[in-house]
C-alpha positions as protocol buffer text, in pm:
chain_id: "A"
residue {
  index: 1
  type: UNK
  ca { x: 2246 y: -644 z: -245 }
}
residue {
  index: 2
  type: UNK
  ca { x: 1987 y: -608 z: 28 }
}
residue {
  index: 3
  type: UNK
  ca { x: 1629 y: -699 z: -61 }
}
residue {
  index: 4
  type: UNK
  ca { x: 1399 y: -408 z: -142 }
}
residue {
  index: 5
  type: UNK
  ca { x: 1135 y: -284 z: 98 }
}
residue {
  index: 6
  type: UNK
  ca { x: 856 y: -458 z: -97 }
}
residue {
  index: 7
  type: UNK
  ca { x: 1036 y: -793 z: -64 }
}
residue {
  index: 8
  type: UNK
  ca { x: 1088 y: -742 z: 310 }
}
residue {
  index: 9
  type: UNK
  ca { x: 723 y: -646 z: 365 }
}
residue {
  index: 10
  type: UNK
  ca { x: 597 y: -934 z: 150 }
}
residue {
  index: 11
  type: UNK
  ca { x: 808 y: -1184 z: 345 }
}
residue {
  index: 12
  type: UNK
  ca { x: 703 y: -1045 z: 681 }
}
residue {
  index: 13
  type: UNK
  ca { x: 333 y: -1055 z: 588 }
}
residue {
  index: 14
  type: UNK
  ca { x: 360 y: -1411 z: 454 }
}
residue {
  index: 15
  type: UNK
  ca { x: 527 y: -1519 z: 781 }
}
residue {
  index: 16
  type: UNK
  ca { x: 230 y: -1368 z: 967 }
}
residue {
  index: 17
  type: UNK
  ca { x: -16 y: -1573 z: 762 }
}
residue {
  index: 18
  type: UNK
  ca { x: -116 y: -1322 z: 495 }
}
residue {
  index: 19
  type: UNK
  ca { x: -116 y: -1407 z: 126 }
}
residue {
  index: 20
  type: UNK
  ca { x: 99 y: -1134 z: -31 }
}
residue {
  index: 21
  type: UNK
  ca { x: 238 y: -1055 z: -373 }
}
residue {
  index: 22
  type: UNK
  ca { x: 448 y: -763 z: -489 }
}
residue {
  index: 23
  type: UNK
  ca { x: 481 y: -569 z: -811 }
}
residue {
  index: 24
  type: UNK
  ca { x: 778 y: -352 z: -908 }
}
residue {
  index: 25
  type: UNK
  ca { x: 573 y: -52 z: -1022 }
}
residue {
  index: 26
  type: UNK
  ca { x: 233 y: 107 z: -973 }
}
residue {
  index: 27
  type: UNK
  ca { x: 155 y: 39 z: -1338 }
}
residue {
  index: 28
  type: UNK
  ca { x: 224 y: -334 z: -1291 }
}
residue {
  index: 29
  type: UNK
  ca { x: 15 y: -332 z: -972 }
}
residue {
  index: 30
  type: UNK
  ca { x: -275 y: -169 z: -1155 }
}
residue {
  index: 31
  type: UNK
  ca { x: -251 y: -426 z: -1437 }
}
residue {
  index: 32
  type: UNK
  ca { x: -272 y: -704 z: -1177 }
}
residue {
  index: 33
  type: UNK
  ca { x: -566 y: -535 z: -1001 }
}
residue {
  index: 34
  type: UNK
  ca { x: -756 y: -534 z: -1328 }
}
residue {
  index: 35
  type: UNK
  ca { x: -719 y: -914 z: -1349 }
}
residue {
  index: 36
  type: UNK
  ca { x: -732 y: -1032 z: -987 }
}
residue {
  index: 37
  type: UNK
  ca { x: -901 y: -946 z: -657 }
}
residue {
  index: 38
  type: UNK
  ca { x: -714 y: -836 z: -347 }
}
residue {
  index: 39
  type: UNK
  ca { x: -826 y: -751 z: 5 }
}
residue {
  index: 40
  type: UNK
  ca { x: -587 y: -458 z: 40 }
}
residue {
  index: 41
  type: UNK
  ca { x: -315 y: -272 z: -150 }
}
residue {
  index: 42
  type: UNK
  ca { x: -2 y: -145 z: 25 }
}
residue {
  index: 43
  type: UNK
  ca { x: 188 y: 108 z: -182 }
}
residue {
  index: 44
  type: UNK
  ca { x: 479 y: 347 z: -145 }
}
residue {
  index: 45
  type: UNK
  ca { x: 427 y: 706 z: -258 }
}
residue {
  index: 46
  type: UNK
  ca { x: 753 y: 723 z: -451 }
}
residue {
  index: 47
  type: UNK
  ca { x: 778 y: 487 z: -747 }
}
residue {
  index: 48
  type: UNK
  ca { x: 890 y: 525 z: -1103 }
}
residue {
  index: 49
  type: UNK
  ca { x: 607 y: 582 z: -1348 }
}
residue {
  index: 50
  type: UNK
  ca { x: 273 y: 630 z: -1178 }
}
residue {
  index: 51
  type: UNK
  ca { x: 324 y: 726 z: -812 }
}
residue {
  index: 52
  type: UNK
  ca { x: 145 y: 588 z: -508 }
}
residue {
  index: 53
  type: UNK
  ca { x: -100 y: 877 z: -480 }
}
residue {
  index: 54
  type: UNK
  ca { x: -203 y: 836 z: -844 }
}
residue {
  index: 55
  type: UNK
  ca { x: -241 y: 460 z: -788 }
}
residue {
  index: 56
  type: UNK
  ca { x: -451 y: 527 z: -476 }
}
residue {
  index: 57
  type: UNK
  ca { x: -676 y: 767 z: -670 }
}
residue {
  index: 58
  type: UNK
  ca { x: -719 y: 515 z: -951 }
}
residue {
  index: 59
  type: UNK
  ca { x: -808 y: 237 z: -706 }
}
residue {
  index: 60
  type: UNK
  ca { x: -1049 y: 464 z: -514 }
}
residue {
  index: 61
  type: UNK
  ca { x: -1229 y: 553 z: -839 }
}
residue {
  index: 62
  type: UNK
  ca { x: -1234 y: 213 z: -1006 }
}
residue {
  index: 63
  type: UNK
  ca { x: -1191 y: -48 z: -731 }
}
residue {
  index: 64
  type: UNK
  ca { x: -1330 y: 131 z: -426 }
}
residue {
  index: 65
  type: UNK
  ca { x: -1387 y: -209 z: -262 }
}
residue {
  index: 66
  type: UNK
  ca { x: -1009 y: -239 z: -214 }
}
residue {
  index: 67
  type: UNK
  ca { x: -862 y: -29 z: 70 }
}
residue {
  index: 68
  type: UNK
  ca { x: -518 y: 122 z: 20 }
}
residue {
  index: 69
  type: UNK
  ca { x: -244 y: 170 z: 280 }
}
residue {
  index: 70
  type: UNK
  ca { x: 23 y: 415 z: 168 }
}
residue {
  index: 71
  type: UNK
  ca { x: 382 y: 410 z: 292 }
}
residue {
  index: 72
  type: UNK
  ca { x: 569 y: 737 z: 280 }
}
residue {
  index: 73
  type: UNK
  ca { x: 912 y: 860 z: 381 }
}
residue {
  index: 74
  type: UNK
  ca { x: 768 y: 1208 z: 415 }
}
residue {
  index: 75
  type: UNK
  ca { x: 553 y: 1226 z: 725 }
}
residue {
  index: 76
  type: UNK
  ca { x: 438 y: 1579 z: 658 }
}
residue {
  index: 77
  type: UNK
  ca { x: 86 y: 1710 z: 703 }
}
residue {
  index: 78
  type: UNK
  ca { x: 80 y: 1783 z: 328 }
}
residue {
  index: 79
  type: UNK
  ca { x: 162 y: 1428 z: 225 }
}
residue {
  index: 80
  type: UNK
  ca { x: -79 y: 1283 z: 483 }
}
residue {
  index: 81
  type: UNK
  ca { x: -357 y: 1508 z: 355 }
}
residue {
  index: 82
  type: UNK
  ca { x: -282 y: 1422 z: -8 }
}
residue {
  index: 83
  type: UNK
  ca { x: -282 y: 1048 z: 67 }
}
residue {
  index: 84
  type: UNK
  ca { x: -610 y: 1057 z: 258 }
}
residue {
  index: 85
  type: UNK
  ca { x: -770 y: 1291 z: 4 }
}
residue {
  index: 86
  type: UNK
  ca { x: -671 y: 1043 z: -268 }
}
residue {
  index: 87
  type: UNK
  ca { x: -880 y: 783 z: -86 }
}
residue {
  index: 88
  type: UNK
  ca { x: -630 y: 588 z: 124 }
}
residue {
  index: 89
  type: UNK
  ca { x: -755 y: 395 z: 426 }
}
residue {
  index: 90
  type: UNK
  ca { x: -442 y: 486 z: 622 }
}
residue {
  index: 91
  type: UNK
  ca { x: -73 y: 563 z: 584 }
}
residue {
  index: 92
  type: UNK
  ca { x: 251 y: 471 z: 757 }
}
residue {
  index: 93
  type: UNK
  ca { x: 567 y: 678 z: 773 }
}
residue {
  index: 94
  type: UNK
  ca { x: 905 y: 512 z: 711 }
}
residue {
  index: 95
  type: UNK
  ca { x: 1074 y: 368 z: 900 }
}
residue {
  index: 96
  type: UNK
  ca { x: 796 y: 159 z: 1055 }
}
residue {
  index: 97
  type: UNK
  ca { x: 766 y: -172 z: 1232 }
}
residue {
  index: 98
  type: UNK
  ca { x: 580 y: -459 z: 1064 }
}
residue {
  index: 99
  type: UNK
  ca { x: 369 y: -467 z: 1384 }
}
residue {
  index: 100
  type: UNK
  ca { x: 237 y: -122 z: 1292 }
}
residue {
  index: 101
  type: UNK
  ca { x: 138 y: -244 z: 945 }
}
residue {
  index: 102
  type: UNK
  ca { x: -18 y: -556 z: 1099 }
}
residue {
  index: 103
  type: UNK
  ca { x: -221 y: -334 z: 1335 }
}
residue {
  index: 104
  type: UNK
  ca { x: -359 y: -134 z: 1039 }
}
residue {
  index: 105
  type: UNK
  ca { x: -445 y: -458 z: 856 }
}
residue {
  index: 106
  type: UNK
  ca { x: -624 y: -590 z: 1165 }
}
residue {
  index: 107
  type: UNK
  ca { x: -816 y: -259 z: 1195 }
}
residue {
  index: 108
  type: UNK
  ca { x: -920 y: -299 z: 831 }
}
residue {
  index: 109
  type: UNK
  ca { x: -1066 y: -644 z: 890 }
}
residue {
  index: 110
  type: UNK
  ca { x: -1251 y: -519 z: 1197 }
}
residue {
  index: 111
  type: UNK
  ca { x: -1448 y: -258 z: 998 }
}
């Protein structure tokens, strides 16, 4: 079967020189964040268990040093508002080009 979106993004970021790791759920990502430091978190809104907005809120409250980029299939004003209100640095709407994600990451390092 085709690789999942997280695998594709991880591979593309590694090819561009980023160190990247993926987790298969927001809960697993949160567990890893409690043990290790990261420069940025990229999350989808829709995941089983805790969703991406809940993960973003938890990171914003507890690890506010780590910016979050949220990926969503629903490019509505409501989802954009919810994501930014939760504390996300930015969001991308699927489908997107890796160049667009790279541009957000570069903007992050410039701040």
